[in-house]
C-alpha positions as YAML, in Angstrom:
chain: A
units: angstrom
residues:
- id: 1
  name: UNK
  ca: [-10.59, 34.49, -14.38]
- id: 2
  name: UNK
  ca: [-7.87, 31.88, -14.11]
- id: 3
  name: UNK
  ca: [-4.61, 32.33, -15.99]
- id: 4
  name: UNK
  ca: [-2.48, 29.52, -17.43]
- id: 5
  name: UNK
  ca: [0.88, 28.84, -15.80]
- id: 6
  name: UNK
  ca: [3.83, 27.18, -17.54]
- id: 7
  name: UNK
  ca: [6.66, 26.01, -15.30]
- id: 8
  name: UNK
  ca: [10.11, 25.18, -16.65]
- id: 9
  name: UNK
  ca: [11.55, 21.73, -15.97]
- id: 10
  name: UNK
  ca: [14.47, 23.15, -14.04]
- id: 11
  name: UNK
  ca: [12.09, 25.02, -11.74]
- id: 12
  name: UNK
  ca: [10.10, 21.82, -11.15]
- id: 13
  name: UNK
  ca: [13.27, 19.90, -10.27]
- id: 14
  name: UNK
  ca: [14.27, 22.65, -7.85]
- id: 15
  name: UNK
  ca: [10.79, 22.68, -6.30]
- id: 16
  name: UNK
  ca: [10.91, 18.90, -5.81]
- id: 17
  name: UNK
  ca: [14.01, 19.30, -3.63]
- id: 18
  name: UNK
  ca: [12.34, 21.78, -1.26]
- id: 19
  name: UNK
  ca: [11.14, 20.77, 2.17]
- id: 20
  name: UNK
  ca: [7.36, 20.18, 2.49]
- id: 21
  name: UNK
  ca: [6.69, 23.54, 4.17]
- id: 22
  name: UNK
  ca: [8.37, 25.48, 1.35]
- id: 23
  name: UNK
  ca: [6.67, 23.32, -1.30]
- id: 24
  name: UNK
  ca: [3.31, 24.27, 0.19]
- id: 25
  name: UNK
  ca: [4.28, 27.96, 0.22]
- id: 26
  name: UNK
  ca: [5.34, 27.83, -3.45]
- id: 27
  name: UNK
  ca: [2.09, 26.04, -4.32]
- id: 28
  name: UNK
  ca: [0.12, 28.74, -2.53]
- id: 29
  name: UNK
  ca: [1.93, 31.46, -4.49]
- id: 30
  name: UNK
  ca: [1.24, 29.65, -7.77]
- id: 31
  name: UNK
  ca: [-2.46, 29.45, -6.89]
- id: 32
  name: UNK
  ca: [-2.54, 33.20, -6.19]
- id: 33
  name: UNK
  ca: [-0.73, 33.91, -9.47]
- id: 34
  name: UNK
  ca: [-3.31, 31.83, -11.37]
- id: 35
  name: UNK
  ca: [-6.03, 34.21, -10.17]
- id: 36
  name: UNK
  ca: [-4.09, 37.49, -10.33]
- id: 37
  name: UNK
  ca: [-0.77, 37.55, -12.21]
- id: 38
  name: UNK
  ca: [0.46, 40.70, -10.45]
- id: 39
  name: UNK
  ca: [-0.85, 40.62, -6.85]
- id: 40
  name: UNK
  ca: [1.08, 43.59, -5.45]
- id: 41
  name: UNK
  ca: [-1.16, 43.80, -2.37]
- id: 42
  name: UNK
  ca: [-1.04, 40.11, -1.46]
- id: 43
  name: UNK
  ca: [2.59, 39.18, -2.09]
- id: 44
  name: UNK
  ca: [6.02, 40.78, -2.20]
- id: 45
  name: UNK
  ca: [5.93, 41.32, -6.00]
- id: 46
  name: UNK
  ca: [8.45, 43.57, -7.76]
- id: 47
  name: UNK
  ca: [8.69, 44.30, -11.49]
- id: 48
  name: UNK
  ca: [12.21, 43.56, -12.74]
- id: 49
  name: UNK
  ca: [13.97, 46.49, -14.37]
- id: 50
  name: UNK
  ca: [14.95, 46.12, -18.00]
- id: 51
  name: UNK
  ca: [12.25, 43.55, -18.79]
- id: 52
  name: UNK
  ca: [8.71, 43.83, -20.06]
- id: 53
  name: UNK
  ca: [6.17, 42.03, -17.87]
- id: 54
  name: UNK
  ca: [8.75, 40.11, -15.78]
- id: 55
  name: UNK
  ca: [8.25, 40.03, -12.01]
- id: 56
  name: UNK
  ca: [9.63, 38.30, -8.97]
- id: 57
  name: UNK
  ca: [7.98, 37.11, -5.76]
- id: 58
  name: UNK
  ca: [10.10, 36.72, -2.63]
- id: 59
  name: UNK
  ca: [9.45, 33.88, -0.17]
- id: 60
  name: UNK
  ca: [12.11, 34.27, 2.49]
- id: 61
  name: UNK
  ca: [15.37, 33.26, 0.78]
- id: 62
  name: UNK
  ca: [13.56, 31.86, -2.26]
- id: 63
  name: UNK
  ca: [12.77, 33.94, -5.35]
- id: 64
  name: UNK
  ca: [10.16, 33.08, -7.94]
- id: 65
  name: UNK
  ca: [10.71, 34.88, -11.24]
- id: 66
  name: UNK
  ca: [7.87, 34.84, -13.72]
- id: 67
  name: UNK
  ca: [6.63, 36.57, -16.87]
- id: 68
  name: UNK
  ca: [3.08, 37.65, -17.66]
- id: 69
  name: UNK
  ca: [2.15, 37.00, -21.28]
...
């Protein structure tokens, strides 16, 4: 089952400025999140404290914060 993903404009602008290798890595993470919104076993996913259904994925020095709705 594929999930819908909405990306904020600011996140898109930031992603456009990344080098090609990082862009590919972010794209790969987005593809994984479309299939499984909380892939604890595949990625470095941590639930953020104080929020309902908000997680972050770490890619080296880059953090992707997302909410599951």
